[in-house]
C-alpha positions in Angstrom: -127.6 44.3 98.4 -124.0 44.4 99.7 -123.5 40.8 98.8 -124.7 41.3 95.2 -122.6 44.4 94.8 -119.5 42.5 95.9 -120.2 39.4 93.7 -120.7 41.5 90.6 -117.0 42.5 90.9 -115.7 38.9 90.6 -115.1 38.9 86.8 -113.1 42.1 86.9 -111.1 40.9 89.9 -110.3 37.6 88.3 -109.2 39.3 85.1 -106.8 41.4 87.2 -105.4 38.2 88.8 -107.0 38.8 92.2 -108.0 35.6 94.0 -109.1 37.1 97.4 -110.4 40.4 98.6 -110.5 40.9 102.4 -111.2 43.5 105.1 -109.7 42.8 108.6 -111.4 44.1 111.7 -110.0 44.3 115.3 -111.1 45.9 118.5 -111.6 45.8 122.2 -112.8 48.0 125.1 -115.8 49.2 123.1 -113.6 50.5 120.3 -112.7 48.9 117.0 -111.5 49.5 113.5 -111.9 47.9 110.1 -108.9 48.0 107.8 -109.1 49.1 104.2 -110.2 46.4 101.7 -107.2 44.7 100.2 -106.7 42.4 97.3 -104.5 39.2 97.2 -103.3 36.8 94.5 -102.4 33.9 96.8 -103.8 30.3 96.7 -105.2 30.8 100.3 -106.0 33.9 102.4 -104.5 34.3 105.9 -104.4 37.8 107.3 -101.0 37.8 108.8 -99.4 35.6 106.1 -100.8 36.9 102.8 -99.2 40.0 101.1 -101.7 42.3 99.3 -101.3 43.2 95.7 -101.8 46.6 94.1 -105.4 46.7 93.0 -107.8 49.5 94.0 -110.9 48.0 95.6 -111.7 51.0 97.7 -115.1 51.3 96.0 -116.1 48.0 97.7 -115.3 49.2 101.3 -118.8 50.1 102.3 -120.1 46.7 101.1 -117.4 44.8 103.1 -118.1 47.0 106.1 -121.8 45.9 106.0 -120.7 42.3 106.9 -118.4 43.2 109.8 -120.2 41.7 112.9 -121.9 44.1 115.2 -120.4 44.2 118.7 -117.1 42.5 117.9 -115.3 45.3 119.8 -117.3 45.0 123.1 -115.7 43.9 126.3 -112.4 42.0 125.6 -113.2 42.4 122.0 -112.6 40.4 118.9 -111.0 40.3 115.5 -111.5 38.7 112.1 -112.0 39.0 108.4 -114.6 39.5 105.8 -113.2 37.6 102.8 -114.3 37.2 99.2 -113.0 34.1 97.4 -113.1 35.4 93.9 -113.0 32.1 92.1 -115.7 30.4 94.3 -117.7 33.6 94.4 -118.2 33.1 98.1 -118.1 35.6 101.0 -117.2 34.4 104.4 -116.9 36.1 107.8 -114.5 34.8 110.4 -115.0 36.3 113.8 -112.7 35.5 116.8 -113.9 36.6 120.2 -111.5 37.3 123.0 -112.5 36.4 126.6 -111.1 36.4 130.1 -110.8 33.2 131.9 -109.7 32.0 135.3 -109.1 28.9 137.3 -110.0 28.2 140.9 -107.9 26.2 143.3 -109.4 25.1 146.6 -107.4 23.3 149.2 -107.7 22.6 152.9 -105.1 23.9 155.4 
């Protein structure tokens, strides 16, 4: 249902010059937050590199929130984006999980 609701907006978004719509999420330590849905008119979408344009997509927030992966904020946490490619009419979710790592060195004395 959320996917269909998002995809029905593509014609209106394209007419307004919007190429991508995205919601960024980030969290750790069992707490996380999803940013407001934002619109972009760039050739590609990159969270830290793309500048949003003025277009109100707040009515789509709940639909984007439905695709934010469950548990991304657990432990060391994670971050990512739910992205609508308006022209391709494709929704993708990119999730990056943080983790702790260690190395072991053993030597004889």
